[in-house]
Every structure is written in structure tokens, then in C-alpha cells.
Wavefront OBJ file of the C-alpha trace (Angstrom):
o trace
v 14.520 7.622 20.011
v 11.449 9.271 19.101
v 9.920 10.901 16.101
v 6.938 12.925 16.401
v 4.773 12.952 13.122
v 1.143 13.998 12.367
v -0.301 10.763 11.170
v -3.679 10.433 8.954
v -5.779 7.549 8.639
v -4.307 5.087 6.153
v -6.121 4.847 2.939
v -4.898 3.327 -0.201
v -6.981 3.419 -3.626
v -7.650 0.271 -5.536
v -5.230 -0.591 -8.299
v -6.135 -2.693 -11.277
v -3.650 -4.829 -12.788
v -2.994 -2.523 -15.653
v -2.151 0.453 -13.322
v 0.139 -1.772 -11.223
v 2.098 -2.175 -14.509
v 2.600 1.231 -14.793
v 4.354 1.757 -11.606
v 7.912 2.523 -11.426
v 8.628 3.407 -15.313
v 12.349 3.499 -16.362
v 14.092 6.912 -15.989
v 15.812 6.664 -19.325
v 14.963 7.646 -22.937
v 15.603 6.373 -26.218
v 18.279 9.069 -27.197
v 21.257 7.082 -25.992
v 20.002 4.101 -27.712
v 19.675 5.637 -31.009
v 23.107 6.983 -30.721
v 24.589 3.492 -29.837
v 22.665 1.736 -32.534
v 23.831 4.322 -35.273
v 27.470 3.585 -33.779
v 27.037 -0.026 -34.500
v 25.722 0.548 -37.811
v 29.291 1.715 -38.714
v 31.045 -0.960 -36.917
v 29.224 -3.750 -35.252
v 32.316 -4.975 -33.534
v 32.986 -1.680 -31.628
v 33.201 -2.858 -28.071
v 32.355 0.663 -26.828
v 29.183 0.924 -28.936
v 28.067 -2.415 -27.936
v 28.483 -1.335 -24.300
v 26.692 1.771 -24.724
v 23.787 -0.056 -26.289
v 23.258 -2.479 -23.398
v 23.668 0.275 -20.839
v 20.913 2.304 -23.016
v 18.697 -0.505 -23.105
v 18.941 -1.002 -19.225
v 18.087 2.419 -18.554
v 15.144 2.571 -21.123
v 13.531 -0.358 -18.996
v 14.252 -2.776 -21.765
v 15.967 -5.172 -19.412
v 15.930 -8.500 -21.278
v 17.181 -6.806 -24.258
v 20.061 -5.230 -22.166
v 21.076 -8.641 -20.900
v 21.235 -9.824 -24.375
v 23.351 -6.994 -25.709
v 25.566 -7.006 -22.506
v 26.411 -10.728 -23.465
v 26.965 -9.540 -27.189
v 29.290 -6.927 -25.946
v 31.395 -9.645 -23.794
v 31.996 -11.482 -27.071
v 34.330 -8.684 -28.205
v 35.225 -7.449 -24.703
v 35.326 -10.329 -22.398
v 37.614 -8.709 -20.046
v 35.654 -5.376 -19.638
v 34.410 -5.154 -15.974
v 32.161 -2.358 -16.931
v 30.107 -4.705 -19.241
v 29.907 -7.325 -16.558
v 28.418 -4.595 -14.317
v 25.958 -3.824 -16.810
v 24.945 -7.343 -17.164
v 24.763 -7.664 -13.500
v 22.306 -4.516 -13.374
v 20.215 -5.836 -16.247
v 19.593 -9.301 -14.660
v 18.857 -7.627 -11.238
v 16.248 -5.686 -12.957
v 14.481 -8.740 -14.174
v 14.639 -10.308 -10.786
v 17.555 -12.632 -11.657
v 19.276 -12.081 -8.145
v 21.663 -15.207 -8.483
v 22.646 -14.491 -11.892
v 23.277 -10.879 -10.950
v 25.348 -11.782 -8.185
v 27.441 -14.025 -10.440
v 28.110 -11.245 -13.011
v 28.886 -8.741 -10.467
v 31.620 -11.213 -8.888
v 33.022 -11.682 -12.190
v 33.353 -7.656 -12.584
v 35.009 -7.842 -9.368
v 37.394 -10.399 -10.533
v 38.219 -8.222 -13.605
v 39.157 -5.329 -11.314
v 36.028 -3.544 -10.199
v 36.095 -3.309 -6.389
v 32.733 -1.791 -6.312
v 31.167 -4.980 -8.179
v 33.019 -7.076 -5.764
v 31.559 -5.145 -2.682
v 28.013 -5.174 -4.197
v 28.245 -8.855 -5.118
v 29.054 -9.944 -1.381
v 25.968 -7.908 -0.137
v 23.644 -9.333 -2.452
v 21.589 -11.999 -0.910
v 19.376 -13.843 -3.210
v 17.946 -16.194 -0.642
v 16.784 -12.980 1.402
v 15.941 -10.540 -1.278
v 13.565 -10.115 -4.061
v 12.601 -7.925 -6.780
v 9.157 -7.072 -7.914
v 5.951 -8.839 -6.704
v 5.647 -5.850 -3.976
v 2.236 -5.187 -2.694
v 1.091 -2.195 -4.645
v -0.077 -0.382 -1.474
v 3.465 -0.521 -0.216
v 5.045 0.239 -3.634
v 2.957 3.474 -4.091
v 4.199 4.792 -0.840
v 7.859 4.556 -1.604
v 10.091 6.956 -3.077
v 13.702 7.167 -4.481
v 15.784 9.992 -3.260
v 17.818 11.524 -5.862
v 20.558 14.240 -6.013
v 20.251 17.292 -8.150
v 21.586 15.532 -11.267
v 18.883 12.800 -10.865
v 21.160 10.119 -9.582
v 19.752 7.870 -6.924
v 21.115 8.280 -3.332
v 18.769 6.756 -1.263
v 15.137 5.671 -0.406
v 12.246 6.844 1.468
v 8.563 6.854 1.926
v 5.498 8.989 2.293
v 4.233 9.350 5.899
v 1.424 11.760 5.189
v -1.187 12.824 2.507
v 0.519 16.088 2.127
v 3.663 14.896 0.599
v 5.719 14.521 3.641
v 8.683 12.009 3.084
v 10.768 10.024 5.740
v 14.234 9.055 5.034
v 17.596 8.767 6.657
v 19.397 11.904 7.555
v 22.800 11.209 6.258
v 21.219 10.512 2.699
v 20.331 14.428 2.271
v 22.894 15.840 4.705
v 24.929 18.717 3.093
v 22.879 18.860 -0.026
v 21.374 21.926 -1.326
v 18.654 20.285 -3.357
v 17.157 17.021 -3.131
v 14.757 15.313 -5.622
v 12.068 12.640 -4.959
v 10.790 10.052 -7.607
v 7.398 8.345 -6.677
v 5.909 5.330 -8.144
v 4.815 6.922 -11.244
v 7.938 8.289 -12.281
v 7.199 11.738 -11.243
v 10.052 13.876 -10.066
v 9.221 16.227 -7.164
v 11.560 18.697 -5.412
v 11.786 18.939 -1.784
v 10.457 22.211 -0.736
v 12.302 22.249 2.729
v 14.508 19.829 4.571
v 12.763 19.562 7.865
v 15.306 18.790 10.602
v 14.555 15.587 12.509
v 16.483 13.607 15.117
v 19.658 13.263 13.379
v 21.141 10.944 16.249
v 18.742 8.576 15.001
v 19.398 9.185 11.321
v 15.848 10.443 10.514
v 14.712 13.644 8.511
v 11.629 14.781 7.124
v 11.368 16.119 3.474
v 8.308 18.284 2.571
v 7.099 17.737 -1.154
v 4.364 19.204 -3.212
v 2.793 15.734 -3.499
v -0.801 15.205 -2.505
v -1.470 11.549 -2.208
v -3.429 8.980 -0.550
v -0.636 6.290 -0.606
v 1.473 6.608 2.607
v 2.857 4.496 5.521
v 2.111 4.985 9.132
v 4.279 4.402 12.263
v 3.830 1.378 14.376
v 2.307 1.794 17.808
v 4.577 -0.615 19.436
v 8.359 -1.873 19.298
v 9.144 -5.059 17.472
v 9.384 -8.201 19.449
v 12.689 -10.159 19.322
v 12.832 -12.612 16.249
v 9.950 -10.704 14.757
v 10.059 -10.930 10.935
v 10.569 -7.573 9.204
v 11.048 -6.200 5.718
v 13.017 -3.295 3.974
v 12.123 -2.035 0.532
v 14.047 0.499 -1.436
v 16.378 1.186 -4.433
v 19.891 -0.123 -3.906
v 22.470 0.384 -6.594
v 20.212 3.364 -8.060
v 17.936 0.490 -9.593
v 14.668 1.756 -11.023
v 12.540 -0.933 -9.036
v 12.004 -1.420 -5.567
v 14.057 -4.432 -4.040
v 12.828 -6.055 -0.827
v 15.099 -7.558 1.701
v 13.822 -9.922 4.569
v 15.107 -10.604 8.055
v 14.317 -10.654 11.911
v 14.955 -8.650 14.733
v 17.974 -9.781 16.830
v 16.963 -8.408 20.225
v 14.889 -5.580 21.717
v 15.617 -2.056 20.513
v 18.267 -0.496 22.785
v 18.724 3.204 23.012
v 16.700 3.695 19.904
v 18.649 1.452 17.770
v 17.146 -1.876 16.475
v 19.592 -4.569 15.626
v 18.346 -7.140 12.925
v 19.698 -9.689 10.232
v 18.102 -7.673 7.203
v 20.754 -7.656 4.501
v 21.033 -4.239 3.200
v 22.929 -2.739 0.187
v 24.057 0.854 -0.873
v 20.788 2.910 -1.812
v 18.615 1.275 0.761
v 19.260 3.969 3.191
v 16.288 5.586 4.324
v 13.857 2.855 3.355
v 11.189 1.947 5.786
v 11.481 -1.187 7.901
v 8.074 -2.769 7.964
v 6.513 -5.356 10.294
v 3.778 -7.861 9.133
v 1.138 -4.947 9.257
v 3.100 -2.971 6.882
v 3.783 -0.395 9.645
v 6.962 1.481 9.879
v 9.131 0.396 12.970
v 12.522 1.837 11.760
v 14.604 3.298 9.064
v 17.277 1.558 7.197
v 20.735 3.205 8.096
v 24.275 2.721 8.419
v 24.548 -0.717 9.620
v 21.715 -0.108 12.169
v 18.068 0.463 12.138
v 16.755 3.543 14.112
v 13.646 2.717 16.074
v 10.841 5.107 15.324
v 7.524 5.329 17.685
v 4.706 7.508 17.790
v 4.451 10.206 20.462
l 1 2 3 4 5 6 7 8 9 10 11 12 13 14 15 16 17 18 19 20 21 22 23 24 25 26 27 28 29 30 31 32 33 34 35 36 37 38 39 40 41 42 43 44 45 46 47 48 49 50 51 52 53 54 55 56 57 58 59 60 61 62 63 64 65 66 67 68 69 70 71 72 73 74 75 76 77 78 79 80 81 82 83 84 85 86 87 88 89 90 91 92 93 94 95 96 97 98 99 100 101 102 103 104 105 106 107 108 109 110 111 112 113 114 115 116 117 118 119 120 121 122 123 124 125 126 127 128 129 130 131 132 133 134 135 136 137 138 139 140 141 142 143 144 145 146 147 148 149 150 151 152 153 154 155 156 157 158 159 160 161 162 163 164 165 166 167 168 169 170 171 172 173 174 175 176 177 178 179 180 181 182 183 184 185 186 187 188 189 190 191 192 193 194 195 196 197 198 199 200 201 202 203 204 205 206 207 208 209 210 211 212 213 214 215 216 217 218 219 220 221 222 223 224 225 226 227 228 229 230 231 232 233 234 235 236 237 238 239 240 241 242 243 244 245 246 247 248 249 250 251 252 253 254 255 256 257 258 259 260 261 262 263 264 265 266 267 268 269 270 271 272 273 274 275 276 277 278 279 280 281 282 283 284 285 286 287 288 289 290 291
């Protein structure tokens, strides 16, 4: 399937190390943390207060403290699958993927089917968090619903704020939000219908940016190395999955070995030149070409 886009020449601004550190700030604030801390003053052994503090620390971007708080909560609630899930999320945010997988597996064993499923999809050997080229990171966006919950991923594909994502991520929604690398929340002015059979759609935002990706001018070859970067599990930092094409694209669909997780739908599939060759979709990657 072909998707027509008006593409500009790619231009990325230079980023200093300090500026890179500011990318993808946490979405949470300190209010829930203050409330949980106050509750613990009254009863330090309250399992709910310990759990709330661990969750609040994670959403506030204090991931190492969140891990410690979750482990502290497990001392009084060792059979609570939600605490195990919070522990897994805090470990994932620190890039400790193997430990995160173990925590999610434990949550699954305690009766949380979602965590069990997520643990089976997490591949520490072919996934990584952080250390992403800032040129790519600044082009990525997290797609959110009208409550600010992460529902998918996408990327800027023009200087005037056009976002490319998967159609099924936004289908049926009256309002869609877009979170960029600096933590700004943008409303999609309009949802531009795309080729839904290829599970691709364009969102128009008010952003003016020099950070965007371009479509590749050729199809990926069989066994070509590709990457997918997005926001699985509604995490605050982009996760990158690696794999290869299995064969040539057929009927606009590209089959790959890239492991995907819920929330990565709409993520750009990039070749070695950091050009978009497809989108992460439901078990397949629609091929996008210039026309």
C-alpha cells in the first residue's frame, strides 16, 4: 500500500548533553507522592500506602526510588500482583529489562493475566530502553487518549506537526492527544484519513518542529536489520525493539522478526538510515513508500 506525504528535507538541531537529559520528562507530579507519604506517617506498615508511594515515585520519574518502595511494599504484601507490576514498571524504566520480565512473570503467577502476557512479550535480548539517538527520540511521539493515558506511538513526518501513526490506535476516538519529547501535550487538530487497509493515518497538530522522519525511497531487502521505537505499556521513555525482515513485502505488508508489545502500535519502523519503511501494527508492519 502507498501513502502519499509531502516530505521536507530532514533537518535536526544539535543537542547538547544537558538538553538530551531533558527529553521525555515524567508525566506525574508530586501530589500523589505527598499523599502516600502522609499516609505512611500514620501507619508505616499500611500495604496500600506503600503501594501508592511506589506507584507515585514511578510516575514522578524517580524510578530507582520506586523500585525500592515497591520492594518495601512487598515485605508486607508479598502476594499482591499489583505491587509486582509496579516493581516491573520501575525496573523497565531503568532499563533493567531482564529483572522487569521476572517481576511481571511473578505478577502473572499471582493472578495478573495482563502481566503474564506482557512478560511473555518482553525480550531483553532484542529490546533496549534509553541510549536512543536524540535525532530519532525528538521525532517520536506518544499517542494518548483524552484522559492522558498512553494508547500508542507515532512520529512527526513534517515540519508543520503532522504525525504518522496506526489507524487502529485512534479509530473511533473523538479526541486524541500527542506527547512530544519535551513533555508537551498537543491536541490533534484533525484526524486526516489515511489508508486504513494499511493501518496508517495522519494526525495534524499545532507543532512546528525541525525534528521529523522521512519515508524510505526503497523497500527493505530480505533479512535487512530494522528497529521499532515507541512506548509500550504506557511507559514514559521510548523502548527500541530490533529484528529483521523475513521476506520481501507482499501486498503492502512487511513480515519481520521484531518483537512488539502493546503500546508500540504506530511506532515507525526504521532502516539503518533512520528512514521509515513501515509502521508497527497488529502483528504485521504495513509498508510505506513515497509516491
